[in-house]
C-alpha positions in Angstrom: -12.5 -78.0 55.5 -12.6 -75.1 58.0 -15.6 -74.3 60.1 -16.1 -71.1 58.1 -16.2 -73.1 54.8 -18.6 -75.6 56.4 -20.9 -72.8 57.4 -20.8 -71.3 54.0 -21.7 -74.6 52.2 -23.9 -76.5 54.7 -27.5 -75.6 53.8 -28.6 -77.3 57.0 -26.9 -74.7 59.2 -29.4 -71.9 60.0 -28.0 -68.4 59.9 -30.1 -65.3 60.1 -27.7 -63.5 57.8 -25.2 -65.8 56.2 -23.2 -63.1 54.5 -22.8 -61.1 57.7 -22.2 -64.1 59.9 -19.4 -65.4 57.7 -17.9 -62.1 56.7 -14.1 -62.1 56.5 -12.5 -60.6 59.6 -11.0 -57.7 57.6 -14.4 -56.7 56.2 -16.0 -57.1 59.7 -13.4 -54.7 61.1 -14.1 -52.1 58.4 -17.9 -52.4 59.1 -17.4 -52.1 62.8 -15.3 -49.0 62.4 -17.8 -47.3 60.1 -20.6 -48.1 62.5 -18.6 -46.9 65.5 -17.8 -43.6 63.8 -21.5 -43.1 62.8 -22.7 -43.9 66.3 -20.3 -41.5 68.0 -21.0 -38.8 65.4 -24.8 -39.2 65.8 -24.7 -39.3 69.6 -22.5 -36.3 69.8 -24.7 -34.3 67.4 -28.0 -35.4 68.9 -27.6 -36.1 72.6 -26.3 -33.1 74.7 -25.3 -35.4 77.7 -23.2 -37.6 75.4 -21.6 -34.5 73.8 -20.7 -33.2 77.3 -19.1 -36.5 78.2 -17.1 -36.6 75.0 -16.0 -33.0 75.6 -15.0 -33.8 79.2 -13.0 -36.8 77.9 -11.4 -34.6 75.2 -12.7 -36.7 72.3 -14.2 -35.4 69.1 -16.1 -37.7 66.8 -13.7 -37.0 63.9 -10.8 -38.4 66.1 -12.2 -41.9 65.9 -9.9 -43.4 63.3 -9.4 -47.0 64.4 -11.3 -49.6 66.4 -8.7 -49.1 69.2 -10.1 -45.6 69.7 -13.1 -47.1 71.4 -10.9 -47.1 74.5 -11.0 -43.3 74.5 -14.8 -43.1 74.7 -16.3 -42.5 78.1 -18.5 -45.1 79.8 -22.2 -44.6 80.4 -23.0 -45.1 84.0 -26.2 -45.9 86.0 -26.0 -42.3 87.1 -26.1 -41.1 83.5 -29.2 -43.2 82.9 -30.8 -42.1 86.2 -30.0 -38.4 85.7 -31.4 -38.4 82.1 -34.5 -40.5 82.8 -36.7 -41.1 81.0 -36.0 -39.5 77.6 -32.8 -37.5 78.0 -30.5 -39.9 76.1 -32.7 -40.2 73.0 -30.9 -39.4 69.7 -34.2 -39.2 67.8 -37.5 -37.5 68.5 -39.9 -39.6 70.6 -42.2 -40.0 67.6 -39.4 -42.0 65.9 -38.9 -44.4 68.8 -39.9 -47.9 67.8 -39.4 -49.7 71.1 -38.7 -48.8 74.7 -36.7 -51.3 76.7 -36.6 -51.4 80.5 -34.8 -53.0 83.3 -36.5 -53.2 86.7 -33.1 -52.6 88.4 -32.0 -54.4 91.5 -31.8 -51.7 94.1 -32.7 -48.5 92.4 -35.3 -47.1 90.0 -35.9 -48.8 86.6 -33.7 -48.1 83.7 -35.0 -47.4 80.2 -33.5 -47.2 76.7 -35.0 -46.9 73.2 -34.7 -48.4 69.7 -35.3 -45.9 66.9 -37.6 -46.7 64.0 -37.3 -47.9 61.4 -34.3 -50.1 62.0 -32.6 -50.4 58.6 -30.1 -53.0 57.7 -28.3 -52.0 54.5 -29.2 -54.3 51.7 -32.3 -55.6 53.5 -35.0 -52.9 52.8 
């Protein structure tokens, strides 16, 4: 019996989301690609700084066709976070932010990022 089959059939093994955590690799890759495409499209449409970085890298959201295309996306740097502090990288209005996360930083000013509300997981609401 493979580990995956054991996880599927062992009621004593706790999993937050058994279907997601035991998803076949091919289905996981499809889900990851869809979410990557959605994330790049949303960030490009809603965050001017991200749109500028994508433009500078010569990447349009519709060009993301495979998971390997993630290598074409520009990195976010500490300077990006610092230069857009505190709310310049939000993709939703502040009223829709559920949670604000922060890092105290080691040598510079704190870093902040946000989680939009509500967080929806398809099939869970």
